[in-house]
C-alpha positions in Angstrom: 25.8 19.1 8.2 29.3 18.6 8.2 30.6 15.0 7.5 31.7 14.7 11.1 28.9 16.0 12.5 26.9 13.5 10.8 28.9 10.2 11.4 28.7 11.3 14.8 24.8 11.4 15.0 24.6 8.2 12.9 26.4 6.5 15.6 24.5 8.1 18.1 21.3 6.7 16.7 22.8 3.3 15.9 23.7 3.1 19.7 20.8 4.3 21.4 18.4 1.9 18.9 20.7 -1.3 20.2 20.4 0.3 23.8 16.6 0.7 23.6 15.9 -2.7 22.8 18.4 -3.9 24.9 18.1 -2.1 28.3 14.9 -0.1 27.3 14.1 3.7 26.4 14.8 4.7 30.0 18.8 3.7 30.1 21.0 6.9 30.3 22.1 8.4 28.2 25.8 8.6 29.2 25.5 4.9 28.4 24.2 6.1 24.6 27.2 8.5 24.5 29.6 5.6 25.4 28.5 3.1 23.3 28.5 5.5 21.1 31.9 6.6 21.2 31.7 10.4 22.0 31.6 12.7 24.6 28.4 13.6 26.5 28.4 16.9 25.3 28.3 16.0 21.6 25.0 14.1 22.6 23.3 16.9 23.7 24.9 18.9 20.5 22.7 16.8 18.2 20.0 16.3 20.5 19.1 18.5 23.6 16.9 16.3 25.7 15.9 12.4 26.0 12.4 12.7 23.7 14.3 14.4 20.7 16.9 11.5 20.8 14.2 8.7 21.0 12.2 10.5 18.1 14.8 10.9 15.9 16.0 7.1 16.7 12.1 6.2 16.0 11.8 7.9 12.7 15.3 7.3 11.4 14.5 2.8 11.9 11.0 3.6 10.3 12.6 4.8 7.4 15.3 2.5 6.8 12.5 -0.3 7.1 10.5 1.7 4.4 13.2 2.0 2.3 13.9 -2.2 2.2 9.7 -2.9 2.0 9.9 0.0 -1.1 13.4 -2.0 -2.2 12.4 -5.6 -2.0 8.9 -4.5 -4.4 11.1 -2.5 -7.1 14.1 -5.1 -7.0 13.0 -8.7 -6.5 10.1 -9.9 -9.7 9.4 -12.9 -7.3 6.8 -11.5 -4.8 7.2 -14.3 -2.1 11.6 -13.5 -2.2 10.6 -9.8 -2.1 8.5 -10.6 1.1 11.4 -12.7 2.6 14.0 -10.2 1.7 12.0 -7.7 3.6 11.3 -9.7 7.0 14.9 -10.4 7.1 16.7 -7.2 6.6 13.8 -5.4 8.6 14.8 -7.6 11.6 18.6 -6.4 11.0 17.2 -2.6 11.4 15.8 -3.3 14.5 12.5 -1.3 14.0 10.5 -4.4 15.1 12.1 -4.7 18.6 12.1 -0.5 19.3 8.5 0.2 17.9 6.6 -1.3 20.9 8.7 0.2 23.4 8.0 3.8 22.5 4.7 5.5 23.8 1.7 7.1 22.0 3.2 10.7 22.0 6.5 9.1 19.7 4.6 6.9 18.1 2.0 10.1 16.7 5.5 12.7 16.3 4.0 13.2 12.5 7.3 12.6 10.8 6.9 8.8 12.9 3.4 8.6 12.1 4.1 9.3 8.5 6.9 6.8 8.1 4.7 4.1 10.3 1.8 4.5 8.0 4.1 4.1 4.2 5.6 1.2 5.6 2.7 -0.1 6.6 1.6 0.4 3.3 4.2 -0.7 1.4 4.6 -4.2 4.1 0.6 -4.5 2.9 1.5 -4.4 -1.1 3.9 -6.9 -0.7 1.5 -9.3 1.1 -1.2 -8.5 -1.9 1.8 -9.5 -4.7 2.7 -12.6 -3.2 -1.2 -13.5 -2.8 -1.3 -12.4 -6.5 1.1 -15.1 -7.5 -0.3 -17.5 -5.5 3.0 -18.5 -2.9 1.4 -17.1 0.0 -0.5 -19.1 2.7 -4.6 -18.4 2.4 -5.1 -16.7 5.4 -2.0 -14.6 6.5 -2.6 -11.1 7.4 -0.4 -7.9 7.8 0.0 -8.3 11.9 1.0 -11.9 11.2 4.2 -10.5 9.9 4.5 -7.7 12.2 3.9 -9.4 15.2 6.4 -12.2 14.5 9.3 -9.6 13.8 8.2 -8.5 17.1 8.8 -11.9 18.6 11.9 -12.8 17.3 13.8 -9.3 17.1 13.3 -9.0 21.1 16.9 -9.8 23.3 16.9 -13.5 24.9 18.4 -11.8 27.2 20.4 -13.5 30.5 23.7 -12.5 29.0 23.2 -14.3 25.4 26.0 -13.3 22.9 24.3 -10.4 20.6 25.9 -12.1 17.5 25.0 -15.4 18.2 21.1 -14.1 18.9 20.8 -12.3 15.6 22.1 -15.5 13.4 19.8 -17.6 16.0 16.9 -14.9 15.2 17.5 -14.9 11.8 17.2 -19.0 11.4 14.2 -19.6 13.2 12.5 -16.2 10.8 13.8 -18.5 8.0 11.7 -21.6 10.0 8.4 -19.2 10.1 8.3 -18.3 6.5 8.9 -21.6 5.0 5.2 -22.0 7.0 4.1 -18.3 5.1 4.6 -20.5 1.8 1.6 -22.1 0.0 2.3 -25.7 0.0 -1.3 -26.7 -0.3 -1.9 -27.1 3.3 -5.1 -25.5 5.1 -5.5 -21.7 5.5 -4.5 -20.1 9.2 -7.3 -20.8 11.3 -8.6 -17.9 13.6 -8.4 -14.2 12.6 -5.3 -11.9 13.1 -6.1 -8.5 14.9 -6.0 -5.7 12.3 -3.7 -2.2 12.4 -6.3 -0.3 14.5 -6.0 -3.1 17.1 -3.0 -3.2 17.3 -2.5 0.7 17.8 -4.9 0.7 20.2 -3.2 -2.2 22.0 -0.8 -0.3 22.2 -2.3 3.2 23.2 -3.8 1.2 26.0 0.1 0.1 27.6 1.6 2.2 30.2 5.1 3.5 29.5 7.4 3.6 32.7 8.5 7.3 33.4 12.0 7.9 31.5 14.9 8.7 33.3 16.5 12.3 32.9 
């Protein structure tokens, strides 16, 4: 792919991800092209229909999320620092806000499914490493991290300034992360859902029909 074509594709992926999170998957493709600063013809050259664009965005954000998890595991010697780094950077990538919006067909696309599974495995390794170092509070589970990232990454709405909103999200995430650290407090009560249960809940949800 030529450099200019790759640049346009990357601009479209970033614009689509942001607009999907802000306005939903049904946002018009012309709005995506405008946000990316390219023509609608350029969009269709890269993505012939909405489904191909949505699937490409899902694969892109999950690939970047997996890369962040793996880099944190390799580059940080302190496991809790690695977990904190992963959570903050994942918030910036946008996967926790985007993925719950997608229907089961997109999530089951082979490339996306493989990335979801390998990212989940890397996140589990981050949690296990922190457990083994004794820095993670007892009772913290995989779903606790995934669900709170989804909560903090969703737009507040009501015209809230996006730049301010992002800063607030990271600030609140840091407060939550402090609660994950082992400070001698009792184990968390209750039972977190398993990954299988989380995926089952998504399958039971009904996605709204997409506009062309």
